[in-house]
SEMI-816980 format. One record per residue (C-alpha): x, y, z; residue in three letters. Coordinates in steps of 0.05 Angstrom, whole numbers. Layout:
N
       X       Y       Z  res
       X       Y       Z  ALA
...
***
This chain:
206
       X       Y       Z  res
     370     694    -281  MET
     414     757    -278  LYS
     419     815    -327  LYS
     468     874    -331  ILE
     430     931    -365  ILE
     483     961    -412  GLU
     443    1018    -442  HIS
     492    1074    -458  PRO
     451    1127    -420  LEU
     449    1082    -359  VAL
     525    1069    -362  GLN
     537    1144    -369  ARG
     498    1159    -307  ASP
     530    1101    -267  VAL
     597    1129    -282  THR
     579    1196    -254  GLN
     550    1162    -193  LEU
     617    1130    -181  ARG
     653    1197    -186  ASN
     672    1219    -117  LYS
     665    1292    -137  ASN
     589    1285    -153  THR
     551    1322    -101  ASN
     488    1299     -66  SER
     439    1336    -107  GLU
     470    1308    -172  ASP
     474    1239    -142  PHE
     400    1237    -130  ARG
     383    1262    -200  ARG
     429    1212    -232  LEU
     406    1153    -187  ALA
     334    1169    -206  LYS
     348    1179    -281  ARG
     389    1115    -284  ALA
     332    1078    -248  SER
     277    1103    -295  ILE
     319    1085    -358  ILE
     338    1017    -329  ALA
     267    1007    -302  GLY
     239    1004    -372  VAL
     281     939    -380  GLU
     264     913    -311  VAL
     189     920    -327  LEU
     193     892    -396  SER
     164     825    -372  GLY
      97     857    -352  LEU
      37     818    -380  GLU
     -11     850    -426  ILE
     -80     839    -453  CYS
    -122     871    -507  ARG
    -157     937    -496  GLU
    -198     968    -553  ASP
    -199    1042    -556  VAL
    -228    1093    -605  VAL
    -182    1145    -636  THR
    -208    1210    -665  PRO
    -209    1172    -733  LEU
    -234    1104    -712  GLY
    -226    1040    -670  PRO
    -157    1013    -649  PHE
    -141     945    -620  PRO
     -92     969    -564  GLY
     -65     936    -502  ILE
     -64     945    -425  LYS
     -25     916    -369  ILE
     -56     852    -338  SER
     -42     811    -278  LYS
       6     800    -248  PRO
      10     876    -233  PHE
      75     906    -209  PRO
      87     921    -134  TYR
     150     960    -116  PHE
     188     948     -52  VAL
     241     997     -25  SER
     297     971      20  ILE
     303    1033      62  MET
     332    1081      60  ARG
     368    1084      -6  ALA
     317    1042     -45  GLY
     266    1096     -44  SER
     300    1135     -98  ILE
     291    1074    -144  MET
     219    1059    -124  THR
     201    1133    -138  ASP
     233    1124    -206  ALA
     193    1062    -222  LEU
     129    1098    -198  HIS
     143    1148    -255  ASN
     135    1088    -302  LEU
      77    1056    -271  TYR
      43    1104    -222  PRO
     -15    1056    -206  GLU
      32    1010    -168  ALA
      33    1003     -93  SER
      98    1012     -54  ILE
     122     968       5  GLY
     179     986      51  HIS
     230     945      90  ILE
     275     983     136  GLY
     344     952     148  LEU
     408     974     177  SER
     474     936     172  ARG
     515     914     233  ASN
     585     939     214  HIS
     620     883     253  ASP
     578     823     230  THR
     556     856     164  LEU
     487     825     175  GLU
     422     864     170  PRO
     380     888     226  SER
     307     902     214  GLN
     274     964     243  TYR
     212     973     197  TYR
     166     932     155  LEU
     105     953     115  ASN
      83     902      61  LEU
      19     880      32  ALA
     -11     817      66  ASP
     -14     775       3  ASP
      36     784     -53  LEU
      19     719     -91  SER
     -14     752    -149  GLU
      36     809    -159  LEU
     104     819    -195  MET
     147     845    -139  VAL
     205     888    -156  VAL
     250     899     -96  ILE
     298     958    -102  CYS
     365     971     -68  ASP
     420    1013    -103  PRO
     474     966     -77  MET
     478     891     -77  LEU
     541     879     -38  ALA
     545     820      10  THR
     470     804      -7  ALA
     452     801      67  GLY
     397     853      61  SER
     370     824      -4  ALA
     365     754      23  ILE
     331     777      87  HIS
     281     820      46  SER
     265     765      -2  ILE
     253     717      57  ASN
     201     767      82  LEU
     169     773      14  LEU
     162     697       8  LYS
     128     697      78  GLN
      77     744      45  LYS
      69     689     -12  HIS
     109     726     -66  ALA
     134     681    -121  SER
     145     728    -178  ASN
     205     771    -152  ILE
     254     814    -186  ILE
     315     845    -151  PHE
     337     913    -180  PHE
     402     946    -161  SER
     444    1001    -192  LEU
     510     965    -174  LEU
     525     895    -153  ALA
     585     854    -130  SER
     601     787    -164  LYS
     599     756     -94  TYR
     531     788     -79  GLY
     499     762    -142  VAL
     527     693    -133  GLU
     504     690     -57  ARG
     435     717     -75  LEU
     427     667    -133  SER
     447     611     -89  GLU
     398     631     -33  ALA
     339     646     -81  HIS
     351     613    -149  PRO
     280     629    -170  ASP
     287     706    -174  ILE
     309     750    -228  LYS
     366     799    -216  ILE
     374     864    -255  PHE
     433     909    -244  THR
     468     967    -280  CYS
     541     947    -266  ALA
     577     890    -231  MET
     644     896    -195  ASP
     688     838    -176  GLU
     711     855    -104  GLU
     686     873     -34  LEU
     732     907      19  ASN
     736     880      92  ASP
     677     924     109  HIS
     632     896      58  GLY
     634     954       9  TYR
     638     943     -66  ILE
     704     959    -101  LEU
     712    1003    -137  PRO
     639    1015    -124  GLY
     611    1085    -110  LEU
     615    1090     -32  GLY
     555    1088      10  ASP
     495    1100     -32  ALA
     451    1123      27  GLY
     501    1173      52  ASP
     512    1202     -16  ARG
     437    1205     -32  LEU
     420    1241      32  PHE
     486    1279      45  ASN
     498    1247     112  THR
***
């Protein structure tokens, strides 16, 4: 399952993320805001159960979040802006981290850091990376999550390539993909066209 989040406020912010004249400070602000707005849709599948509360005027049959609780995973470094945004929506969630760098010759990911819960079987795992380009990092990361028994997995990006979505769906047809925009092409270096450049570099002004 894949879904493009077409909310006007998200599309407004993604447009400014694409703009080469957007500075690093504004890029971080826009990326976080777009992630919060889109994150409401990403988390719309959370399970609920009844919770009775008492208002100042009487009882009310309300709701609370029930299992499977969300667990956010950042593909470092750029995914951290998105997990921080989701944490604003659900601050009780734990956050895992996967550190990956990309070999610029082979375009394959190289892992340098891993910190995940031992058992993800009873959690709704939302894995975050601003860019889904070749899908190499996404596939590698989901392989790691499944080794930790994750079965309810959402991949959340701000921008995706058509190739990346197709490749990820083929490798892991059971996961849900949410993105805010999808572009048709990749260049020879594996960057999305027209895209927005290197999200990590623009987030951290490097």
